[in-house]
Structure formats: structure tokens, C-alpha cells
TIDREN-973535 format. One record per residue (C-alpha): x, y, z; residue in one letter; residue number from 1. Coordinates in steps of 0.2 Angstrom, whole numbers, plus 5000, padded with zeros to 4 digits. Example, Ala and Ser with C-alpha at 12.3 -4.5 7.8 and 13.67 -1.06 7.14 Angstrom:
# residues 2
     c1     c2     c3   type   seq
   5062   4978   5039      A     1
   5068   4995   5036      S     2
***
This chain:
# residues 377
     c1     c2     c3   type   seq
   4617   4919   5104      M     1
   4613   4901   5100      A     2
   4628   4887   5102      S     3
   4635   4880   5089      P     4
   4633   4861   5083      D     5
   4647   4851   5089      P     6
   4652   4844   5076      F     7
   4651   4862   5068      S     8
   4662   4872   5078      L     9
   4676   4881   5070      P    10
   4684   4873   5055      L    11
   4689   4854   5059      P    12
   4708   4859   5056      Q    13
   4708   4874   5066      E    14
   4702   4863   5082      V    15
   4715   4857   5092      F    16
   4714   4835   5095      N    17
   4697   4833   5086      Q    18
   4696   4817   5092      T    19
   4697   4820   5109      G    20
   4686   4834   5106      V    21
   4672   4821   5099      A    22
   4675   4809   5113      E    23
   4671   4822   5125      A    24
   4656   4827   5121      L    25
   4648   4811   5119      Q    26
   4654   4806   5138      Q    27
   4646   4824   5143      C    28
   4630   4820   5135      Q    29
   4625   4801   5139      F    30
   4638   4793   5154      Y    31
   4642   4808   5166      S    32
   4635   4812   5180      S    33
   4630   4827   5191      N    34
   4647   4827   5201      S    35
   4655   4829   5182      V    36
   4654   4849   5178      R    37
   4668   4846   5161      S    38
   4674   4832   5152      C    39
   4690   4842   5142      F    40
   4702   4848   5143      P    41
   4711   4832   5154      T    42
   4724   4837   5164      A    43
   4735   4830   5151      D    44
   4729   4841   5135      T    45
   4744   4854   5129      I    46
   4737   4867   5117      V    47
   4750   4874   5107      P    48
   4750   4892   5101      Q    49
   4739   4898   5088      H    50
   4728   4883   5088      E    51
   4710   4884   5095      W    52
   4707   4875   5113      A    53
   4687   4869   5116      T    54
   4679   4869   5131      F    55
   4664   4852   5134      V    56
   4654   4854   5148      W    57
   4640   4844   5155      N    58
   4625   4856   5151      S    59
   4614   4842   5162      R    60
   4619   4852   5179      L    61
   4602   4855   5188      P    62
   4611   4873   5195      D    63
   4615   4877   5174      L    64
   4597   4870   5169      T    65
   4588   4884   5178      Q    66
   4595   4899   5165      T    67
   4598   4888   5152      N    68
   4611   4900   5149      S    69
   4630   4899   5157      V    70
   4645   4910   5162      N    71
   4662   4905   5155      I    72
   4681   4909   5161      Y    73
   4696   4905   5158      L    74
   4711   4911   5171      F    75
   4731   4907   5175      H    76
   4735   4890   5186      A    77
   4748   4900   5194      D    78
   4744   4918   5195      S    79
   4722   4917   5194      N    80
   4723   4929   5184      V    81
   4707   4931   5171      E    82
   4712   4928   5154      V    83
   4696   4930   5144      L    84
   4677   4929   5149      R    85
   4662   4921   5138      V    86
   4645   4928   5147      T    87
   4626   4922   5144      N    88
   4632   4909   5131      E    89
   4618   4894   5131      I    90
   4614   4881   5140      N    91
   4612   4869   5126      P    92
   4598   4855   5130      F    93
   4600   4836   5123      G    94
   4618   4838   5122      R    95
   4635   4845   5129      A    96
   4639   4864   5127      G    97
   4653   4868   5121      S    98
   4666   4884   5116      I    99
   4683   4885   5105      A   100
   4694   4901   5110      K   101
   4710   4901   5096      Q   102
   4728   4902   5111      V   103
   4735   4919   5105      N   104
   4744   4935   5113      D   105
   4731   4935   5125      S   106
   4734   4919   5135      W   107
   4755   4923   5139      F   108
   4761   4937   5150      P   109
   4767   4951   5145      N   110
   4757   4950   5130      G   111
   4771   4935   5122      G   112
   4783   4948   5123      L   113
   4794   4937   5135      N   114
   4798   4925   5122      F   115
   4817   4921   5119      N   116
   4818   4908   5106      G   117
   4814   4893   5116      T   118
   4793   4886   5119      P   119
   4786   4892   5136      I   120
   4772   4883   5143      T   121
   4761   4890   5154      Y   122
   4745   4882   5164      P   123
   4727   4887   5163      Y   124
   4710   4881   5169      Y   125
   4693   4883   5166      W   126
   4677   4891   5176      V   127
   4660   4890   5175      I   128
   4642   4896   5183      T   129
   4625   4899   5178      R   130
   4623   4915   5169      S   131
   4614   4927   5186      D   132
   4630   4922   5198      K   133
   4644   4933   5200      T   134
   4662   4925   5205      L   135
   4665   4925   5222      D   136
   4678   4914   5225      G   137
   4665   4899   5226      T   138
   4668   4893   5210      E   139
   4675   4877   5207      I   140
   4692   4878   5196      P   141
   4690   4864   5180      Q   142
   4704   4852   5175      A   143
   4721   4859   5172      T   144
   4727   4859   5155      F   145
   4745   4868   5146      S   146
   4747   4883   5132      A   147
   4763   4881   5125      V   148
   4771   4899   5117      Q   149
   4781   4891   5102      T   150
   4785   4908   5093      T   151
   4786   4927   5094      L   152
   4768   4935   5099      A   153
   4755   4942   5084      D   154
   4758   4959   5091      A   155
   4776   4958   5089      A   156
   4778   4951   5070      T   157
   4765   4962   5067      S   158
   4775   4976   5073      S   159
   4789   4971   5065      M   160
   4781   4967   5049      A   161
   4772   4982   5049      S   162
   4789   4992   5051      S   163
   4797   4981   5036      S   164
   4781   4985   5024      S   165
   4784   5003   5029      A   166
   4804   5005   5028      A   167
   4798   4995   5009      M   168
   4783   5006   5007      A   169
   4796   5022   5012      S   170
   4810   5017   5002      S   171
   4799   5014   4986      S   172
   4791   5031   4985      A   173
   4809   5040   4987      A   174
   4816   5029   4975      S   175
   4799   5035   4967      V   176
   4803   5053   4969      S   177
   4820   5052   4966      A   178
   4815   5044   4948      A   179
   4804   5056   4943      A   180
   4815   5072   4951      A   181
   4829   5065   4943      S   182
   4818   5064   4926      E   183
   4811   5079   4931      A   184
   4828   5087   4931      A   185
   4835   5078   4914      A   186
   4817   5086   4907      S   187
   4824   5102   4913      S   188
   4841   5101   4908      S   189
   4837   5097   4892      R   190
   4824   5112   4889      N   191
   4837   5123   4895      A   192
   4852   5115   4885      A   193
   4840   5116   4870      T   194
   4834   5135   4873      Q   195
   4852   5140   4877      T   196
   4858   5131   4859      S   197
   4845   5142   4850      G   198
   4850   5157   4862      T   199
   4869   5154   4857      L   200
   4864   5149   4837      Q   201
   4853   5164   4835      S   202
   4862   5178   4845      S   203
   4879   5172   4835      S   204
   4872   5173   4819      Q   205
   4863   5189   4824      S   206
   4879   5198   4832      E   207
   4896   5189   4827      F   208
   4899   5200   4809      P   209
   4908   5189   4795      H   210
   4922   5198   4793      W   211
   4926   5192   4808      G   212
   4927   5174   4805      I   213
   4937   5176   4791      A   214
   4948   5187   4802      T   215
   4950   5171   4815      I   216
   4955   5160   4798      V   217
   4966   5173   4793      V   218
   4976   5176   4809      L   219
   4977   5156   4813      G   220
   4985   5153   4796      T   221
   4999   5165   4801      F   222
   5001   5159   4817      A   223
   5002   5141   4809      I   224
   5014   5147   4796      L   225
   5025   5157   4811      A   226
   5027   5141   4819      V   227
   5033   5131   4806      G   228
   5046   5144   4800      V   229
   5052   5146   4818      L   230
   5055   5127   4820      A   231
   5062   5126   4802      F   232
   5076   5141   4811      L   233
   5079   5129   4825      L   234
   5080   5113   4817      V   235
   5094   5120   4803      R   236
   5103   5132   4819      R   237
   5106   5112   4826      A   238
   5111   5107   4811      R   239
   5125   5120   4807      L   240
   5130   5118   4828      N   241
   5130   5100   4826      Q   242
   5140   5100   4807      S   243
   5155   5113   4815      A   244
   5156   5102   4828      R   245
   5161   5089   4816      T   246
   5173   5098   4809      S   247
   5181   5104   4825      R   248
   5182   5085   4828      R   249
   5190   5080   4814      G   250
   5202   5095   4813      S   251
   5210   5091   4828      I   252
   5210   5072   4827      G   253
   5220   5075   4809      S   254
   5238   5065   4805      A   255
   5246   5082   4795      S   256
   5260   5091   4805      P   257
   5257   5106   4814      M   258
   5275   5112   4809      I   259
   5279   5115   4792      A   260
   5293   5103   4787      D   261
   5310   5111   4782      T   262
   5319   5097   4776      T   263
   5308   5093   4758      G   264
   5292   5086   4753      A   265
   5304   5069   4754      G   266
   5313   5070   4772      G   267
   5308   5067   4788      P   268
   5297   5082   4798      P   269
   5312   5091   4807      Q   270
   5310   5103   4821      S   271
   5314   5120   4818      P   272
   5324   5121   4835      V   273
   5333   5105   4829      M   274
   5335   5107   4812      E   275
   5354   5109   4811      Q   276
   5355   5092   4820      A   277
   5360   5079   4810      P   278
   5350   5065   4804      A   279
   5356   5053   4813      L   280
   5361   5054   4832      R   281
   5370   5041   4842      P   282
   5359   5028   4853      A   283
   5352   5032   4869      S   284
   5364   5022   4885      L   285
   5349   5016   4890      Y   286
   5342   5010   4873      S   287
   5357   5007   4859      P   288
   5342   5002   4847      N   289
   5334   5018   4846      D   290
   5345   5034   4845      G   291
   5334   5047   4838      S   292
   5315   5048   4852      S   293
   5313   5040   4868      M   294
   5314   5022   4870      T   295
   5293   5020   4873      S   296
   5292   5032   4856      H   297
   5306   5021   4845      A   298
   5293   5021   4830      H   299
   5281   5036   4836      S   300
   5271   5041   4818      D   301
   5269   5060   4829      T   302
   5277   5074   4819      P   303
   5293   5075   4831      F   304
   5302   5064   4844      S   305
   5301   5063   4862      G   306
   5320   5071   4864      A   307
   5312   5088   4850      D   308
   5298   5088   4862      A   309
   5310   5090   4875      A   310
   5321   5102   4872      I   311
   5307   5112   4863      M   312
   5299   5112   4880      A   313
   5316   5118   4889      D   314
   5317   5134   4878      A   315
   5301   5137   4880      F   316
   5302   5137   4899      R   317
   5320   5147   4895      K   318
   5311   5158   4885      A   319
   5301   5160   4901      L   320
   5310   5162   4913      R   321
   5319   5177   4901      K   322
   5303   5186   4893      P   323
   5316   5199   4887      D   324
   5328   5188   4879      F   325
   5342   5196   4887      A   326
   5352   5185   4895      G   327
   5351   5187   4915      R   328
   5369   5196   4920      P   329
   5381   5187   4929      I   330
   5383   5196   4951      E   331
   5394   5196   4961      E   332
   5402   5178   4967      G   333
   5391   5171   4954      D   334
   5403   5161   4942      S   335
   5397   5154   4922      P   336
   5400   5139   4930      E   337
   5388   5142   4946      S   338
   5374   5147   4935      Q   339
   5374   5135   4923      E   340
   5375   5121   4937      Q   341
   5359   5128   4943      K   342
   5349   5133   4929      E   343
   5356   5112   4925      H   344
   5348   5106   4943      R   345
   5332   5118   4941      L   346
   5328   5109   4923      L   347
   5332   5091   4930      S   348
   5319   5094   4946      R   349
   5307   5100   4932      E   350
   5308   5087   4920      L   351
   5309   5073   4934      A   352
   5289   5081   4939      E   353
   5285   5077   4922      E   354
   5296   5060   4925      G   355
   5310   5062   4914      R   356
   5328   5065   4917      D   357
   5343   5074   4906      I   358
   5358   5066   4906      R   359
   5374   5078   4897      S   360
   5385   5068   4888      V   361
   5398   5083   4884      G   362
   5384   5090   4869      S   363
   5367   5098   4870      S   364
   5362   5090   4854      R   365
   5368   5073   4863      D   366
   5357   5076   4876      V   367
   5346   5062   4880      R   368
   5327   5064   4888      V   369
   5324   5048   4894      E   370
   5311   5042   4907      T   371
   5314   5037   4924      L   372
   5311   5018   4927      G   373
   5300   5015   4944      D   374
   5316   5009   4953      G   375
   5326   5024   4950      E   376
   5317   5038   4952      R   377
***
């Protein structure tokens, strides 16, 4: 394998520290003695990840010129583990020898998977021997330099990229498959709907009789008419009920007398019980200005006065107590006066329960029915 020209190594932009490499080539070619085996890298050389690290050696050494080919090795300086080797490399004549290798995952322990986000520096050194010699521990390590891992290992990055690409491809394929399935399903549905519609249409045209349609129309019309008539009857009945309720309210609130006028068209209405009573009665003991009714109803517009109502109520109660309209026989030991006093007390108690009182002034026609005040009760 022929060695490349020193100035036609890997692309110039890929070689780390091109200026230092050019100076080292010139140094080893013209100014290095037999005690100098290599001129680059030096102890202060630091090569970042993915850059090309160059090794420049003195091709005029006597032990190397005997075979005109060499073996070159790279080791970890901290563990002496071999990183790479290049065998049977041509030892050039008349110029310094050189090779360039990229700093990749194989340079770093565990394939560069130990990277934790912070740049990690590792030490390395080169070893050069003649091609017919094997490693026996007597090799002279060259200057120790450094390589820095600045990012994830290429294998890890490629794996993640491959996984992402595979996921995207799978997602795309799934989307395409889903779209195709949806389109196929939609097409099948349209075809099925078209076929079903055509089948139903032809079936309806062939099996459903024409008189059936007329029957349905006629029955529907009758149903609508029946509903309309029912609604009309319900509304009419509701109106009649409302009119009847209104009439009853009007008759109950009417001002017409419930008892016929017994004194003629021009006279005031009189109670049947009191039709023999004179038109004017003496004034009440508690209300001299009112001679015909209670104090609180002196100017009432009712058909009969409060006194008339009280006398009617008294007569009604007596009739209820004596439904056979016959006087109760006086028992032994009872006198007419005591019987009358009992009835008077009973009537007074009943009137008192209703908030009224009865006082006798010597005649049943002169009875005054008055409402008791809070002070007299």
C-alpha cells in the first residue's frame, strides 16, 4: 500500500491542526536525528471527537529502512489497551512518514457509551515498529496526547436516529394503511348503500301495491281530522266550564236581595220574622244614633240588619233544638221562669262565643244585639 503525499492526506479541513502537522513533516524530514522516532503529535496535542488525528514519524531511522514497511499501533495510555493498528504501512524514502485516523467510538472506553453530557478527555500514545517485528513489550511509546469525547457515541446517535426513523416510517405506514382502509371501507359502504338503495327501490316498486299508498294517505287524513275534532271539543268544553264558573261567581257576588221585599216596592227590605216590627226602633243603649242595627253596621247596605240576622239565628237555633215544633213539657220541679232563664243563659253563652251579647229591655222586639268590646269580655 503506497503512502499518500504529505500534502494530500485526508481532506485538509478534516485534519486537526494542519499547521502543526506541516511543521512536523518538515522537522522529521530535514532536522530530526536517529534518536527521534516521531514528530507529531506532541504532549500538548488535544484532538476533539470526530477530528482526524495525524501521526508523523522519522522515516530515516536505520531499523525502519531495512524493510521499508512498518507497523503502527495506538494504545490507551491509562490502560495500555490497543485501540487500533496499521500493518505493512510503506516507510517512504526522502520524506517523513504519516498517517491520519479519525477519532471515533472505537477510541473511547465502552464504545463511547459512558458519555454523560460533559466532555471526557482520554490519554493515548502511538507505537511504531518494523513490519517483521511483533509486539513483545520492548516497544518505545511515543508522546502521550489526548482525545476528547464531546458528544454521544455515533452508535448511540445512529441507533436513536434509526429508532426515530423506524418509528416515523411505521407511523407513516400505519397512517397510509389506515387511510387506505378508511377509503376502502368508505367505498364499500357507498357501494353497499347504492346496491341496497337500488334493491329496496326495485323491491318497493315490484312488491308494494299502489292501493296501499292510497290507503295510507286516506288513513292519515282521517287521523288528522279526528285529532282536530278532538281538540275542538276539548277547547269548547274548557270554555263552557270557564263560563259556568264566571256565572257562579257573578251570582254569588250579586247585590240583589235573597229575601223578597215584603213591604212593597218603595219600602226598605224587611225580615219575615220582623215584618210586624215597627219601622223605627228605640236607639241602642250603647249607640243612641243607631236605632235599627248594630253599632258597627249602622250604614250597612246588606238586605237586613244585624239585629234581624241575630233574631233569625235565634229562631233557627230554637227550631233546631225543637225539630217537632212542640214545646218541651215542663217537668216537675221546673217553673216557667227557670225554663226561660235556662234558655236565656244558653242563648247568651252561644252569642258570647260568637262575640255578641243580648240584653233584654222588657220586650222581645226591643232586644238589642251588640258586639262586646275587648273590655267587656
